[in-house]
C-alpha positions as CSV (number, residue, x, y, z in Angstrom):
1,X,-30.6,64.7,104.8
2,X,-28.0,62.3,103.7
3,X,-24.9,63.1,101.6
4,X,-26.3,61.3,98.5
5,X,-29.5,63.4,98.7
6,X,-27.5,66.6,98.9
7,X,-25.5,65.7,95.8
8,X,-28.5,65.0,93.8
9,X,-30.1,68.3,94.7
10,X,-27.0,70.1,93.6
11,X,-27.0,68.4,90.2
12,X,-30.6,69.2,89.5
13,X,-30.0,72.8,90.4
14,X,-27.0,73.0,88.0
15,X,-28.9,71.6,85.1
16,X,-31.8,74.1,85.7
17,X,-29.4,77.0,85.6
18,X,-27.8,75.8,82.3
19,X,-31.3,75.5,80.7
20,X,-32.3,78.9,81.9
21,X,-29.1,80.5,80.5
22,X,-29.1,78.9,76.9
23,X,-32.8,79.3,76.1
24,X,-32.6,83.0,74.9
25,X,-29.6,82.3,72.8
26,X,-31.3,79.4,71.0
27,X,-34.4,81.5,70.4
28,X,-32.4,84.4,68.9
29,X,-30.4,82.1,66.6
30,X,-33.4,80.4,65.0
31,X,-34.2,81.8,61.5
32,X,-37.5,83.4,60.8
33,X,-39.9,81.3,58.7
34,X,-41.7,83.3,56.0
35,X,-45.4,83.0,55.5
36,X,-46.6,80.4,53.0
37,X,-47.8,83.2,50.5
38,X,-44.4,84.8,50.3
39,X,-42.8,84.3,46.8
40,X,-39.6,82.2,46.7
41,X,-36.5,84.2,45.7
42,X,-32.9,83.3,45.7
43,X,-32.6,85.2,49.0
44,X,-35.5,83.5,50.7
45,X,-34.6,79.9,49.9
46,X,-35.1,77.4,52.6
47,X,-32.1,76.7,54.6
48,X,-30.4,80.1,54.1
49,X,-29.4,81.9,57.2
50,X,-28.8,85.3,55.5
51,X,-31.3,86.4,52.8
52,X,-28.8,88.9,51.4
53,X,-26.0,86.4,51.1
54,X,-25.0,85.3,47.6
55,X,-25.8,81.8,46.4
56,X,-22.8,79.5,46.7
57,X,-21.4,78.4,43.4
58,X,-22.4,74.9,42.2
59,X,-19.3,72.8,42.0
60,X,-18.5,71.4,38.6
61,X,-18.2,67.6,38.6
62,X,-14.6,66.5,38.1
63,X,-13.7,64.4,35.0
64,X,-13.3,60.7,35.8
65,X,-9.7,59.8,36.2
66,X,-8.1,57.9,33.3
67,X,-7.6,54.2,34.2
68,X,-4.2,53.1,33.1
69,X,-3.9,49.4,32.5
70,X,-0.4,47.9,32.9
71,X,0.0,44.8,30.6
72,X,1.4,41.7,32.3
73,X,5.1,41.0,31.5
74,X,5.5,38.7,28.5
75,X,6.2,35.0,29.1
76,X,9.6,34.1,27.9
77,X,9.9,31.3,25.3
78,X,11.2,28.0,26.6
79,X,14.9,27.4,26.0
80,X,15.4,25.2,22.9
81,X,16.5,21.6,23.4
82,X,20.3,21.4,23.2
83,X,20.7,17.6,23.3
84,X,21.4,15.2,26.1
85,X,22.9,16.8,29.2
86,X,21.2,20.3,28.6
87,X,20.0,22.1,31.7
88,X,16.3,21.7,32.5
89,X,13.8,24.3,31.2
90,X,12.8,27.1,33.6
91,X,9.3,28.5,33.8
92,X,8.4,32.2,34.3
93,X,6.9,33.3,37.7
94,X,3.3,32.1,38.0
95,X,3.5,29.6,35.1
96,X,3.5,25.9,35.2
97,X,6.6,23.9,34.7
98,X,6.9,23.0,31.0
99,X,7.4,19.5,29.8
100,X,10.9,18.9,28.4
101,X,11.3,17.8,24.8
102,X,11.6,14.1,24.1
103,X,15.0,12.8,23.1
104,X,15.2,12.1,19.3
105,X,14.8,8.4,18.6
106,X,13.4,7.6,22.0
107,X,10.2,5.6,22.5
108,X,7.1,7.8,23.2
109,X,6.3,8.1,26.8
110,X,3.2,6.4,27.9
111,X,0.9,8.0,30.6
112,X,0.8,6.1,33.8
113,X,-2.1,3.8,34.1
114,X,-3.0,4.0,30.4
115,X,-2.8,1.0,28.0
116,X,-2.4,1.7,24.3
117,X,-3.2,-1.9,23.4
118,X,-1.0,-4.0,21.1
119,X,2.1,-2.9,19.3
120,X,0.4,-0.3,17.0
121,X,2.5,2.6,18.4
122,X,5.7,0.6,19.0
123,X,8.7,2.1,17.2
124,X,9.8,0.4,13.9
125,X,12.7,-2.0,14.2
126,X,16.0,-1.0,12.7
127,X,16.5,-1.8,8.9
128,X,18.1,-5.0,7.9
129,X,21.7,-4.9,6.8
130,X,22.1,-4.7,3.0
131,X,22.7,-7.9,1.1
132,X,25.7,-8.6,-1.0
133,X,24.6,-8.2,-4.7
134,X,26.9,-11.0,-5.8
135,X,25.0,-13.5,-3.5
136,X,21.5,-12.6,-4.7
137,X,20.0,-15.5,-6.6
138,X,18.8,-14.5,-10.0
139,X,15.2,-15.6,-10.7
140,X,13.6,-16.2,-14.1
141,X,11.6,-13.5,-15.6
142,X,8.4,-15.7,-16.0
143,X,8.0,-18.7,-13.9
144,X,10.6,-21.5,-13.3
145,X,8.7,-24.5,-14.7
146,X,6.3,-25.0,-17.6
147,X,4.0,-27.7,-19.0
148,X,3.0,-27.4,-22.6
149,X,0.2,-29.3,-24.4
150,X,0.9,-29.4,-28.2
151,X,-1.1,-30.1,-31.3
152,X,0.7,-30.5,-34.6
153,X,0.2,-31.0,-38.3
154,X,3.1,-33.1,-39.9
155,X,4.0,-33.4,-43.5
156,X,6.8,-34.7,-45.7
157,X,9.9,-32.8,-46.9
158,X,12.0,-35.3,-48.8
159,X,10.8,-38.6,-50.3
160,X,12.9,-41.0,-48.3
161,X,10.3,-43.5,-47.2
162,X,9.5,-44.9,-44.7
163,X,11.6,-42.4,-42.7
164,X,9.8,-39.5,-44.3
165,X,6.0,-39.4,-43.7
166,X,3.8,-40.0,-46.7
167,X,0.7,-38.3,-45.4
168,X,-0.3,-35.0,-43.9
169,X,-1.6,-35.9,-40.5
170,X,-2.6,-34.5,-37.1
171,X,-0.7,-35.3,-34.0
172,X,-0.4,-34.3,-30.4
173,X,2.1,-34.3,-27.5
174,X,3.3,-32.7,-24.3
175,X,6.5,-31.0,-23.1
176,X,7.8,-30.3,-19.6
177,X,10.5,-27.8,-19.0
178,X,12.6,-25.9,-16.5
179,X,13.3,-22.2,-17.0
180,X,16.9,-21.8,-16.0
181,X,16.8,-18.0,-16.5
182,X,15.3,-15.3,-18.5
183,X,16.9,-16.6,-21.7
184,X,17.5,-20.3,-21.4
185,X,15.1,-23.1,-20.8
186,X,15.6,-26.9,-20.8
187,X,12.8,-29.4,-21.6
188,X,11.8,-32.9,-22.5
189,X,8.8,-34.0,-24.6
190,X,6.8,-36.9,-26.0
191,X,4.6,-36.7,-29.2
192,X,3.2,-38.8,-32.0
193,X,1.2,-38.9,-35.2
194,X,0.2,-41.0,-38.2
195,X,3.3,-41.5,-40.3
196,X,2.1,-43.3,-43.5
197,X,-0.7,-45.3,-44.9
198,X,-0.6,-48.6,-46.8
199,X,-3.4,-49.8,-48.9
200,X,-3.6,-53.6,-49.3
201,X,-5.8,-55.3,-51.8
202,X,-7.1,-58.9,-51.4
203,X,-8.8,-61.4,-53.8
204,X,-10.9,-64.4,-52.6
205,X,-10.3,-67.3,-54.9
206,X,-13.4,-69.1,-53.8
207,X,-15.9,-66.3,-54.2
208,X,-13.9,-64.1,-56.6
209,X,-14.5,-61.0,-54.4
210,X,-12.0,-58.3,-54.2
211,X,-11.3,-56.3,-51.0
212,X,-9.2,-53.3,-49.9
213,X,-7.8,-52.5,-46.5
214,X,-5.8,-49.5,-45.3
215,X,-3.1,-49.9,-42.6
216,X,-1.6,-46.9,-40.7
217,X,2.0,-46.6,-39.7
218,X,2.5,-44.6,-36.4
219,X,5.6,-42.5,-35.5
220,X,6.4,-41.8,-31.8
221,X,8.9,-39.1,-30.9
222,X,10.7,-38.9,-27.6
223,X,12.6,-35.7,-27.2
224,X,15.1,-36.6,-24.5
225,X,16.5,-33.1,-24.2
226,X,15.9,-29.8,-25.9
227,X,17.1,-26.3,-25.2
228,X,14.8,-23.3,-25.8
229,X,16.5,-19.9,-26.1
230,X,14.1,-16.9,-25.5
231,X,14.5,-13.4,-26.8
232,X,14.3,-11.4,-23.5
233,X,11.5,-9.0,-24.4
234,X,9.5,-7.3,-21.6
235,X,6.2,-7.4,-23.5
236,X,3.6,-10.1,-23.8
237,X,5.1,-11.8,-26.8
238,X,8.4,-13.6,-26.6
239,X,10.1,-15.3,-29.6
240,X,12.2,-18.3,-29.1
241,X,14.3,-20.9,-30.9
242,X,15.0,-24.5,-29.8
243,X,17.1,-27.5,-30.7
244,X,17.1,-31.0,-29.2
245,X,17.8,-34.7,-29.8
246,X,15.9,-37.9,-28.9
247,X,14.6,-41.2,-30.2
248,X,12.1,-42.1,-33.0
249,X,10.1,-45.3,-33.2
250,X,8.1,-46.2,-36.3
251,X,5.4,-48.9,-36.1
252,X,5.1,-50.0,-39.8
253,X,1.7,-50.4,-41.4
254,X,2.6,-53.9,-42.7
255,X,4.0,-54.9,-39.3
256,X,7.3,-54.6,-37.5
257,X,9.0,-51.7,-35.8
258,X,12.1,-49.5,-36.6
259,X,14.1,-47.4,-34.2
260,X,16.6,-44.6,-34.6
261,X,17.7,-41.1,-33.4
262,X,15.9,-38.0,-34.3
263,X,16.7,-34.3,-34.2
264,X,14.2,-31.5,-33.3
265,X,14.7,-27.8,-34.3
266,X,12.1,-25.0,-34.1
267,X,11.4,-21.3,-34.3
268,X,8.4,-20.1,-32.3
269,X,6.5,-17.3,-30.6
270,X,4.6,-17.4,-27.4
271,X,2.2,-14.8,-26.0
272,X,1.2,-14.4,-22.4
273,X,-2.5,-14.5,-21.8
274,X,-2.1,-14.2,-18.0
275,X,0.7,-14.5,-15.5
276,X,0.6,-18.3,-15.8
277,X,-0.8,-19.1,-19.2
278,X,0.7,-18.8,-22.7
279,X,-0.4,-19.5,-26.2
280,X,2.3,-20.3,-28.8
281,X,3.0,-21.3,-32.4
282,X,6.1,-22.9,-33.8
283,X,7.5,-24.4,-37.0
284,X,9.4,-27.6,-36.1
285,X,11.8,-29.5,-38.3
286,X,12.3,-33.2,-37.7
287,X,15.2,-35.4,-39.0
288,X,14.6,-39.1,-38.6
289,X,17.2,-41.8,-39.0
290,X,15.8,-45.4,-39.0
291,X,17.5,-48.8,-39.1
292,X,16.2,-52.3,-39.7
293,X,13.6,-51.0,-42.3
294,X,12.0,-53.9,-44.2
295,X,13.2,-54.2,-47.8
296,X,15.9,-51.5,-47.2
297,X,19.5,-51.9,-46.2
298,X,21.3,-49.8,-43.6
299,X,20.0,-46.5,-42.3
300,X,17.2,-44.6,-43.9
301,X,17.1,-40.8,-43.3
302,X,14.0,-38.8,-43.7
303,X,12.8,-35.2,-43.1
304,X,9.5,-33.8,-41.9
305,X,8.0,-30.5,-41.0
306,X,5.5,-29.8,-38.2
307,X,3.3,-26.8,-37.5
308,X,2.7,-26.7,-33.8
309,X,0.1,-25.0,-31.6
310,X,1.0,-25.0,-27.9
311,X,-0.9,-24.2,-24.7
312,X,1.6,-23.5,-21.9
313,X,1.1,-23.5,-18.1
314,X,3.8,-21.7,-16.1
315,X,4.6,-21.6,-12.4
């Protein structure tokens, strides 16, 4: 028999001895199983080694432990802007780096690669320097120039014919003017009307027929220069007074013409219908001085009054 066979035989024999020695102990330690008809009591419960032993106390479940939540530390507020040269802002641990405040008056920063389009968000330019009040040009209150269309009714004042009109007649004319300021205006005008009427009777010797024919004398006024002074009211109605000089020309009904100076003076009121249109009324006095009048020697002075309605255009 080899050495390996002898060793194996010894091991088998040792295991058999161990099994023979432990079998009674195991049989004695096993608990007795009661019959199925036996009533269950606290002492005969399954799994109890000793029927007389007391039941072990049931452990009371422990109360759950209180969970204590620790709040995170507060985030400190950023340091206020202290002007140019201030130290940069510091962020708390775990926070992102804050964006520094923009410098007052600086242009807004534009994101890279983004076009705002146009100059809608460009900063305003600095204000202009103030002007010297003494160099500001004063403008008129209403327009700088005007054109007036006039319609008049002329009648006599003193009977100095033919310088004084002998009939009540309609006339018309036009004025142009320059408004120097809110108060003063300068102008020039041209107007005319029927001045007198002459009735001539005729007799035909051959037929013995009588006839009558009326001839009209025409007066033409050229107002070379007149000044109009306005009362500077801020409402729609503005009174004024005016005075001027010019030339008068009378075409006689019987033929011939007479010339001489004339004076114009008026009181009027104009009302503004719109920003460029006025309607006005005025009472105008005329003084006529004529020379070279037929059948009269020297100068003949006459007086007349006119009621005038005016439509004015202003710009």
